[in-house]
TIROSE-659342 format. One record per atom (N, C-alpha, C): x, y, z. Coordinates in steps of 0.05 Angstrom, whole numbers, plus 32768, in hexadecimal, padded with zeros to 4 digits. Last residue first. Example, Ala and Ser with C-alpha at 12.3 -4.5 7.8 and 13.67 -1.06 7.14 Angstrom:
2
81017FD3808E;81117FEB808F;81028001809D;81087F8E809C;80F67FA6809C;81087FBE809C;
***
This chain:
349
7FF5821A8E1E;7FF082228E35;7FF9820D8E4C;802F820E8DEF;8014820D8DF1;801582188E0D;803182478DC0;804282348DD7;8025822E8DE9;8029827C8DA2;802382578DA3;803082408DA6;802D82A08DCB;8013829D8DC1;800E827C8DAF;806E829B8DE8;805082A88DF3;803982A98DE3;808782A58DA4;808F829F8DB7;807082AC8DCD;806B828A8D6A;806E82A28D79;8075829F8D91;808C82578D3B;807982598D58;807E827D8D65;808382488CF9;808F825B8D0C;808782658D29;805C82398CCB;805F82278CE8;806D823C8D0A;8057826B8CAF;803C82678CC0;8038824A8CD6;808482628C97;808482778CA3;8066826B8CBC;807D823C8C75;809482378C87;808E82538C97;805782608C55;8054823A8C64;8068823A8C7C;8076827B8C3C;805E828B8C47;805C826D8C5C;809282638C1D;80A682768C36;808B826F8C47;807A82528BF5;807D82378C06;8086824D8C1D;8057827B8BE0;804D82758BF1;805B82618BFE;806C82B88BCF;808382A58BDC;8073829C8BE9;805782BB8B8F;805682D28BA7;806C82B18BB3;805382B78B5B;807382C28B60;807282C48B80;802882B28B49;803D82998B42;8055829D8B52;800682D98B4F;800682CA8B66;801E82B28B5B;800582FD8B2D;802282FF8B44;801C82F08B53;7FDA82F08B0C;7FFF82EA8B06;800A82EC8B1D;7FB5830F8B26;7FB682F78B2E;7FD482E68B1D;7FC383448B16;7FC3833F8B2C;7FB3831C8B2F;7FB783418AE0;7FD883428AE7;7FD0833B8B05;7F80832F8ADE;7F9483258AD0;7FB083228ADD;7F57834B8AEB;7F6083428AFD;7F7883348AF2;7F4383758ABD;7F5D837D8ACF;7F6583698AE7;7F1C83588AA1;7F4383538A99;7F4E835A8AB2;7EF7836E8AC4;7EFF834F8AB7;7F0D83408AB1;7EF8839E8ABC;7EFB839A8ACC;7EFC837C8AD3;7EE883A28A84;7EFC83A68A89;7F0983A28A9B;7EBB83928A84;7EC783808A78;7EDC838D8A7D;7E9283B38A9F;7EA483A58AB6;7EB283938A9E;7EA483E18A7B;7EB283E38A91;7EB883C98AA6;7E7F83CF8A4F;7E9983CD8A47;7EB583DB8A6C;7E5383D38A68;7E5883C08A63;7E7783B98A5B;7E5384068A7F;7E4F83F98A9A;7E5D83DD8A88;7E86843C8A62;7E6584318A61;7E6A841C8A71;7EAE84508A52;7EA484358A47;7E91842F8A4C;7EA884898A6F;7EB584818A58;7EB0846E8A4B;7E99847D8AAB;7E85848A8A8F;7E9A84898A76;7EB884598AB7;7E96844D8AB1;7E8D84648A9C;7EE584788ABC;7EEB84648AAA;7ECC84558AA2;7ECE849B8ADE;7ED784A28ACF;7ED9848C8AB6;7EC7847A8B13;7EB2848B8B0D;7EBE84918AE3;7EF084648B17;7EDF84578B0F;7ECB84608B07;7F1E847A8B30;7F2484858B10;7F0C84748B0B;7F1884758B64;7F1C848E8B5A;7F17848F8B49;7F1E843B8B68;7F05844C8B71;7F09845F8B6F;7F5284328B66;7F44842A8B50;7F2884378B52;7F6C843E8B91;7F7184508B84;7F6684458B6A;7F4F841D8BBD;7F4684368BB9;7F4884448BA3;7F6583EB8BBD;7F4883EF8BBC;7F4D84068BB0;7F9D83FD8BCB;7F9283E78BAB;7F7A83E28BA3;7F9A84118BF1;7FA484208BDB;7FA184148BC5;7F9683E88C13;7F7B83F88C09;7F8684058BF7;7FBF83CB8C09;7FA883B98C04;7F8D83CD8BFC;7FEC83F08C25;7FEA83DD8C05;7FD083E28BFE;7FD583ED8C56;7FCF84018C52;7FD583F98C30;7FD483B98C60;7FC383BF8C59;7FBD83DD8C53;801383B48C62;800183A38C5A;7FED83B38C48;801B83D38C97;802B83E08C7B;801C83D88C62;7FFF83BB8CBA;7FF983D38CB4;7FFC83DA8C9D;802483868CBB;800B83838CB1;7FFD83A58CA1;805283A28CD2;8050839B8CB1;802B83968CA2;803E83A68D0A;804983C58CF3;804783B68CDB;803083788D13;802083898D0F;802983A08D08;806483598D0E;804183518D03;803183628D02;8091834F8D1E;808983708D0F;806983718D10;80A383278D2A;80A7833A8D3C;809A835D8D32;808E830D8CFF;8079830D8D1F;808683188D28;808583298CC1;809783178CDF;808B831E8CEF;8052831C8C8C;805C832A8CA1;806883208CBA;803E82ED8C78;805582F58C66;805C830D8C7B;800082E88C82;801B82D18C8A;803182D48C82;7FE0830E8C80;7FE583068C9C;7FFF82F38C9D;7FD782FE8C42;7FF0831C8C53;7FE7831F8C6B;7FCD82D18C40;7FDE82D78C3F;7FE682E98C40;7F9582DD8C58;7FA582CB8C65;7FC982CF8C60;7F7B82FC8C3B;7F8583048C52;7F9D82EF8C5A;7F7582DD8C04;7F8582F48C0B;7F9082FD8C1B;7F5482B18C21;7F6E82AF8C15;7F8582C98C11;7F2A82DD8C29;7F3282C88C3F;7F5382C18C32;7F2182E88BF2;7F2982FA8C11;7F3082F18C1E;7F0682B78BDF;7F2182CA8BD4;7F2782DF8BE5;7EDB82B18C03;7EF382938BFD;7F0182AF8BF0;7EB982E78BFD;7EC082D58C0D;7ED582C08C10;7EAF82E48BC1;7EC882FD8BD1;7EC782F08BEF;7E9182B88BB9;7EB182BC8BB2;7EBD82CE8BBA;7E5C82D28BD3;7E7082B38BDB;7E8682AF8BD8;7E5F82FD8BBD;7E5F83028BDB;7E6A82E68BE1;7E5082EE8B87;7E6783008B87;7E7783008BA4;7E2682D38B89;7E3E82C28B80;7E5382D38B91;7DFE82FA8B9A;7E0582E68BA8;7E2582CD8BA5;7DFC83198B6F;7E0483278B88;7E0683138B99;7DE282FE8B43;7E0483018B42;7E0B83088B5B;7DB582F68B62;7DC582D38B5B;7DE482DF8B5B;7DA3831F8B5F;7DA483188B79;7DB583038B6E;7D9D83318B25;7DB483378B36;7DB383338B55;7D79830D8B15;7D9283098B0A;7DA5831F8B1C;7D5383298B31;7D4F83078B40;7D7283058B30;7D4583528B0A;7D51835A8B2A;7D6083398B34;7D56833C8AC7;7D3883458ADC;7D56834F8AF8;7D88835C8AA8;7D6E83488AAC;7D6883548ABC;7DB183718A7D;7D9683868A8A;7D85836D8A8A;7DD9835D8A52;7DC183508A56;7DAA835A8A65;7E0383758A5C;7E0283788A4B;7DDF83678A45;7E0983798A9B;7E0E83948A8A;7DFA83908A73;7E10833E8AA8;7DF4834E8AB2;7DF683668AA5;7E3B83398A90;7E2F83348A88;7E13833F8A98;7E57834F8AB0;7E5D83648A99;7E4083558A88;7E5983428AE9;7E4383538AE8;7E45835E8AC8;7E73830A8AD8;7E4D83088ADB;7E49831D8AD5;7E9C831E8AD0;7E9B830A8ABC;7E7E83128ABE;7EAB83218B0B;7EAF833C8AF7;7EA383318AE2;7EB382F38B1E;7E9683018B26;7E9F83188B15;7EE082DC8B25;7ED282D78B07;7EC282E58B01;7F0282EB8B50;7EFF82F78B3A;7EF282EF8B25;7EF082BB8B70;7EE582D78B6D;7EEF82EB8B63;7EFF828F8B56;7EF082958B5A;7EE282B18B5B;7F3C82948B50;7F3082908B3D;7F1082998B3B;7F4F82978B89;7F4C82B38B7A;7F4082AE8B60;7F3D82628B98;7F2E827D8BA2;7F2E82908B93;7F6682478B74;7F4882498B7B;7F33825F8B86;7F9A82608B8E;7F8C82678B72;7F6C82608B6A;7F9982548BC2;7F98826B8BB8;7F9282718BA0;7F9082248BD9;7F7A822E8BD7;7F7E824C8BD6;7FC082118BE9;7FB481F68BD3;7FA082088BC7;7FDB82308C00;7FE7822F8BEC;7FCE82208BD7;7FC2822F8C34;7FBA82498C22;7FC482428C08;7F9781EE8C4F;7FAF82038C41;7FB182148C36;7F7D81D98C67;7F9281D08C49;7F9F81DC8C4A;7F5F81EF8C93;7F6681D38C97;7F7C81CA8C85;7F6182268C8A;7F70821B8C99;7F7C81FF8C9D;7F4082238C52;7F6482348C5A;7F73822A8C69;7F1F82198C62;7F2782058C53;7F44820F8C57;7F01823F8C89;7F0C82248C96;7F2082158C75;7F0D826E8C72;7F2182648C8C;7F1F824F8C8E;7EE7825F8C44;7EFD82658C36;7F1682648C50;7EAF82558C69;7EBB823E8C57;7EDF82418C50;7EAD82948C78;7EB482758C8E;7EC3825D8C7A;7EA682AA8C45;7EBF82AE8C60;7EC682988C70;7E7682908C2F;7E94828E8C24;7EAA82918C34;7E52829B8C55;7E5282758C4B;7E7282788C42;7E5682D48C5C;7E5482C28C72;7E5F82A78C64;7E3682DD8C25;7E5C82E18C27;7E5E82D18C4F;7E0D82C38C21;7E2082B78C0F;7E3882C48C1D;7DF182E68C4B;7DF382D18C4A;7E0A82BD8C41;7DF583118C2E;7E09830B8C47;7E0D82FD8C4E;7DD9830B8C05;7DFA83108BF9;7E08830F8C13;7DA583088C0C;7DB582EA8C04;7DD282F08C02;7DA683428C29;7D9C83268C30;7DA483148C25;7DC583718C18;7DBA836B8C2D;7DBD834D8C42;7DC183818BE2;7DDD83808BF3;7DD883718C0B;7D8583738BD7;7D9B836E8BC7;7DBD836A8BD2;7D6D83A48C02;7D6E838B8BFA;7D7E83798BEA;7D8683D18BE2;7D9183CB8C09;7D8A83AD8C0C;7D7483CD8BB1;7D8A83D68BB8;7D9D83CB8BDB;7D3D83DE8BBA;7D4283C38BB4;7D6B83BB8BB7;7D44840C8BD2;7D3283FB8BE6;7D4083E58BDA;7D4984298BA0;7D6584238BB9;7D5584178BCC;7D4C83FD8B6E;7D3C840D8B78;7D50840E8B98;7D6983E88B2F;7D6083DF8B48;7D5A83F88B5C;7D7883F08AFC;7D60840B8AFB;7D5983FC8B1D;7DA583DB8ADF;7D8583D68AE2;7D7483D88AED;7DC0840C8AA9;7DBA83FB8ACB;7DA483F68AC7;7DC0842F8A7D;7DD484108A7B;7DD184008A99;7DA8844E8A73;7DC184578A75;7DCC843B8A7F;7D6F84338A70;7D7784388A59;7D9884468A5F;7D6384218AA6;7D70840E8A93;7D7C841D8A76;7D96844C8ADB;7D7884428AC7;7D8284368AB3;7DB0842B8B0C;7DAD84378AF7;7D9584378AE4;7DC284058B2E;7DAC84188B35;7DA184308B26;7DDE83E78B23;7DD383D48B26;7DAE83E98B30;7E1D840C8B15;7E0683F78B05;7DE483F58B0D;7E1F84258B52;7E0A842B8B36;7DFF84218B23;7E2483F38B6B;7E0E83FE8B74;7E0A84098B58;7E5983E58B42;7E4383D88B47;7E2E83E08B51;7E8184048B4A;7E6D84058B3C;7E5883FB8B38;7EAD83EA8B76;7E9C840D8B75;7E82840E8B67;7EB283B58B68;7E9783B78B82;7E9383DA8B78;7ECB83B98B33;7EAD83B38B2F;7EA683B28B4E;7EFF83D48B47;7EEC83DB8B34;7ED283D08B2C;7F0683AD8B72;7F0583C28B73;7EF583D38B64;7F1083768B4B;7EF8837A8B66;7EF3839D8B6D;7F3D838B8B28;7F2283898B22;7F0D83858B37;7F6483958B5B;7F5C839F8B41;7F3D83A68B33;7F73836E8B7A;7F5683798B7C;7F5883918B71;7FB083668B71;7F9C83548B6E;7F7F83598B71;7FCD83998B7D;7FBD838F8B61;7FA4837E8B61;7FE183988BAB;7FE183B88B9E;7FC283B28B85;7FF9836B8BB2;7FDE837B8BCC;7FD7838F8BBF;801E835E8B92;7FFB834E8B94;7FEC835D8B9F;803E837F8B99;802883868B79;800E83718B84;805383708BCB;804B838D8BC4;8033838C8BA8;806B833F8BB7;804F83448BC9;8043835C8BCD;808A83508B92;807D833E8B8E;805B833B8BA5;80A983638BC0;80A883788BA3;808883618B92;80BE83418BDE;80AA834F8BE5;80A583628BCA;80D8830F8BD9;80CC83168BC7;80BC83328BC9;80EB83138C24;80EC83048C09;80DB83088BF7;80ED83578C44;80E383368C3D;80E7832C8C2D;80FB83868C47;8111836A8C47;811083568C42;80CE83A68C4D;80D883A58C38;80F783998C34;80C883A28C8E;80B3839C8C7F;80B983988C5C;80FE83B68C9B;810183988C9D;80DB838D8C88;80EF83F28C97;810283E78C85;810683C78C88;80B883F68CB6;80C083FC8C95;80D283EB8C87;80D683F08CEA;80C583DC8CE1;80B283D78CC1;80FA841A8CEA;810483FD8CEB;80EB83E68CDE;80CB84428CDF;80EA84408CD4;80F284278CDA;80BA843B8D16;80A784388CFA;80B9842E8CE0;80DD84198D4D;80D084308D38;80C184228D26;80C083ED8D7A;80CB83EF8D67;80C3840B8D51;80D983DA8DB7;80D083E68DAA;80CA83E98D95;80CC83A88DEC;80D883AB8DCE;80C783C68DC7;80DE83818E20;80C8839B8E13;80D783A68DF9;80FA83498E23;80FF83648E2C;80E583748E21;80DD830A8E38;80E5831D8E2D;80EC83368E30;80C182ED8E5D;80DA82F68E69;80E7830C8E56;808B82E28E4A;80A882CC8E44;80C482D98E4D;806682F98E60;806282E28E65;807A82D78E5F;8073832E8E53;807F83298E6C;807783088E74;806D832B8E21;809783338E28;808D83248E45;803D831D8E0D;805683158E0B;807183158E19;8007832B8E22;8026833B8E2C;8034831F8E23;7FCC83248E04;7FE3831A8E1A;7FFA83278E0E;7F9C834E8DF8;7FAD83438DEC;7FC383378E06;7F5683488E16;7F6D83588E10;7F86833F8E05;7F23832E8DFA;7F3683288E08;7F54833F8E00;7EDB83528DF3;7EFD83468DE5;7F1383438DF8;7EAB83558E12;7EBA83418E09;7ED183388E00;7EA983938E1E;7E9D83788E38;7EB483648E2D;7EBB83A78DF5;7EC483BC8E0F;7EC1839B8E27;7E9A83938DD1;7EB583968DCD;7EC683978DDF;7E6E83AE8DE1;7E6383938DE2;7E8C83878DE1;7E7583E68DE0;7E6E83D98DEF;7E6B83BE8DF8;7E7683E88DA2;7E8E83F38DB6;7E8A83E58DCE;7E3C83DC8D8F;7E5383C98D87;7E7383CC8D9A;7E2584038DA0;7E1C83ED8DAB;7E3583D48DA8;7E37842D8D7C;7E3F84328DA8;7E4084178DB1;7E31841B8D56;7E4584258D59;7E5184278D73;7DF7841E8D59;7E0384098D5B;7E1A840A8D5F;7DF0845D8D5A;7DEA844B8D75;7DF4842D8D74;7E0284688D21;7E1084678D42;7E0E84658D53;7DDB84538D07;7DEF84488D00;7E0B844D8D1D;7DAC84718D12;7DAD844F8D20;7DC6844B8D1D;7DC7849D8CFE;7DC3849C8D19;7DB984858D26;7DC0848C8CC2;7DD6848D8CD4;7DE1848F8CEF;7D8484888CC9;7D9284788CBB;7DB784738CCE;7D7D84C08CC7;7D7184AE8CDB;7D7E84938CE3;7D8D84D48C9B;7D9084E38CB9;7D8C84CA8CCB;7D7384B78C75;7D8D84C08C72;7D9C84BF8C98;7D4484D38C70;7D4784B58C7D;7D6884B38C81;7D4A850B8C73;7D3F85058C8F;7D4784E48C92;7D5C850B8C42;7D6E850E8C55;7D67850C8C76;7D2F85018C23;7D4184EC8C1E;7D5C84F28C3C;7CF685038C24;7D0A851A8C2D;7D1A85068C39;7CCF85118BE0;7CDE84FB8BFA;7CF0850C8C04;7C9F852C8BD4;7CC2852B8BD2;7CBD851A8BE3;7C6E85288BC7;7C82851D8BAE;7C9285178BBE;7C3B85448BD6;7C44852F8BF0;7C5C851A8BD6;7C1E85848BDF;7C34857A8BD8;7C3C85608BE8;7BF9859B8BFE;7BEF85918BF4;7C09857F8BE6;7C2985D48C05;7C0185CE8C08;7BFD85BA8BF9;7C6185C38BFF;7C5A85D28BF5;7C3285C38BFD;7C7C85948C06;7C8F85A08C07;7C7C85C48C09;7C6F85648C3E;7C64856E8C23;7C7F85858C23;7CA185268C47;7C96853D8C4A;7C8A85528C33;7C8784DF8C4B;7C8E84F38C39;7C89850F8C53;7CA084A18C5E;7C9F84C48C73;7C9F84D78C5C;7CAB847D8C4B;7C94847E8C51;7C8F84988C64;7CDA84908C1F;7CC784848C12;7CAA84828C29;7CFF84928C4D;7CFD84AF8C40;7CE084A38C2A;7D00845F8C64;7CFA84778C71;7CF6848B8C61;7D1584438C32;7CFD84498C3C;7CF1845E8C51;7D4D845C8C2B;7D38845D8C1E;7D21845D8C25;7D65844D8C5B;7D5D846D8C59;7D5284708C43;7D67841D8C54;7D59842B8C71;7D4984468C65;7D81840E8C30;7D6684098C2D;7D57841E8C42;7DB884288C46;7DA284348C29;7D87842B8C21;7DBD83F68C70;7DC384238C6E;7DA4842D8C53;7DC583D58C50;7DAD83DB8C62;7D9E83F58C61;7DE683E38C2E;7DDC83D58C18;7DBD83D68C36;7E1F83FB8C42;7E1984048C22;7DFD83FA8C12;7E1F83EF8C6D;7E23840D8C63;7E1084138C4F;7E1D83B78C75;7E0583C18C7B;7E0E83E78C76;7E4383B78C43;7E2783A88C3A;7E1583B88C51;7E7083BC8C70;7E7183C58C59;7E5083CA8C4A;7E62838E8C9C;7E6583B28CA4;7E6183C18C86;7E6D83698C75;7E5083618C85;7E5283898C83;7EAA836D8C71;7E91836D8C5B;7E7D836F8C61;7EB883648CAF;7EBE83768C95;7EA6837C8C83;7EA1832F8CAE;7E9A83468CC1;7E9B83618CB3;7EBD83128C8E;7E9D83138C85;7E9C83328C96;7EF583188C9C;7EEA831E8C86;7ECA83278C82;7EED82F98CD0;7EFA830F8CCA;7EF083268CBB;7ED882C78CBD;7EC382D68CCF;7ED982F88CD1;7F0582BD8CA4;7EE782BE8C8E;7EDB82CE8C98;7F2C82BA8CC3;7F3682CF8CAE;7F1782D38CA1;7F2D828E8CEA;7F1D82A38CEE;7F1B82BC8CD9;7F5A826F8CD1;7F3D825D8CD1;7F2782828CD7;7F8382878CD4;7F7D82808CBC;7F6782778CC7;7F87829B8D0B;7F8582A78CF8;7F7A82A38CE1;7F9082608D20;7F6F826C8D1D;7F7282868D0E;7FC3825D8D09;7FAE82478D04;7F8E82578D07;7FDD82848D25;7FE482808D05;7FC682718CFD;7FB7829D8D5F;7FD282918D53;7FC682938D39;7FA482DF8D73;7F9C82C38D67;7FB782BB8D5A;7FB283128D84;7FA082FD8D93;7FA282E68D8D;7FCB83248D59;7FE683258D78;7FC9830D8D90;7FB683278D2D;7FC3831C8D33;7FD883188D48;7F8883518D4A;7F80833B8D42;7F9B83258D3D;7FA683838D58;7F90836F8D6E;7F8E834C8D64;7FAF838C8D21;7FC0838D8D31;7FBB836E8D4A;7F7F839A8D13;7F85838A8CFD;7FAA837C8D16;7F6983CB8D3B;7F6683A88D34;7F6E83908D22;7F8C83E58D24;7F8D83E28D42;7F8283C38D43;7F8183F18CED;7FA883F08CF7;7FA283E38D15;7F50840A8CF4;7F5083E98CE1;7F7A83E08CE8;7F5084388D13;7F49841D8D15;7F4E84098D18;7F7784588CED;7F7A844F8D04;7F7184378D16;7F4D84578CBB;7F6184498CB4;7F7084458CDA;7F1884728CDD;7F1B845A8CDA;7F3484498CCD;7F31849E8CDD;7F2C848E8CF9;7F2A84678CEB;7F3C84B08CAD;7F5084B18CC1;7F4C84998CE0;7F0B84BB8C9B;7F1C849F8C8C;7F2D84A28C9F;7EE384D98CC0;7EE584C28CBE;7EFB84A88CB1;7F0E85058CA3;7F0F85068CC6;7F0784DF8CCF;7EFA85038C73;7F1585058C79;7F1984F88C9E;7ECC85148C7E;7ECE84F88C6A;7EE884F38C73;7EC2854B8C93;7EC285338C9A;7EC085118C93;7EE4855E8C66;7EF5855E8C88;7EE385468C96;7EBC855A8C3D;7ED3854F8C3F;7EE4854C8C5B;7E9085778C5F;7E8B855A8C55;7EAB854E8C4E;7EA385AB8C5D;7EA185968C74;7E9F85848C71;7EA685AE8C1E;7EB885B58C33;7EB885AB8C50;7E7085AD8C0F;7E88859F8C07;7EA0859E8C13;7E5985DE8C2D;7E5585C28C30;7E6C85A68C25;7E7B86078C14;7E7F86038C2C;7E6C85E38C37;7E6286078BE0;7E7E86028BE5;7E8985F68BFB;7E2585DE8BE1;7E2F85F78BE3;7E5485EE8BE3;7E0B85A98BAC;7E1685B18BD0;7E2685C58BC3;7DCC85A68B93;7DDC85A58B91;7DED85AF8BAF;
***
């Protein structure tokens, strides 16, 4: 049981992490948009989303597996002769220390490898412009069909967010409570082996298909495939089969997630105005984060009241409103916007 002081310290630490993470997201999104042209943005969106989801999997899968294994293999006796206590806190401390080292190595790699964004004003002779946040915010909401765009961003991933939040507790909960009784180490393998491979395939394939055949053609197919996996979790909750079925469902989920989020992300990037692309995309991703995080706040209460079977049935139905907004999105306007050149970037070298 955590003490009140420990809870306060944890909230402060988590708040600081969230602030730094959100600031980094804005910077890296602006870097991505400024460095790549429209075609390359679509082509590499699968790599981008796969890397993001892969980081989540490492945190929720590989990290969990490592912490669990370290705890199981290094028992610390509480009393003389007692070797039954798993020091899970030592396992977590070691796992987080390894993560910190990985972050340092990634930082050094990026400092060495990543290119600096081109200075478009210097290359084209255009005057440097500074845009206030108020101006960026105002122009963002002046876009055509912005109401439908915001609605799509906020609610399209509602069902996906509900499933994503409660899938790990469902898999690890006891059978008598409706779960599949997957152990901590098995959970790490489940998320970090086949899931990663299928996520990579889905993300790369989604980016390639959109870059070569267009977003409009793949908007509906990828949305249907991505949201259909909620039904698979509902079936798992009904039948409570062995872990091999959990591997199969998780692999399908990761593959379709890669496909669906590729289309989702490309659309978001194509709806920002070129002169405000970094600021507009930051606003868009704020709505996107709210659409994923807010359902997570209520997911535990919903599951407690509904049980796993009804919860996953509810998440399967929750995808419908978001998918209906696709009918009203400016996909034709997005195609025209994608073909607009940006000075200094789309000009041939």
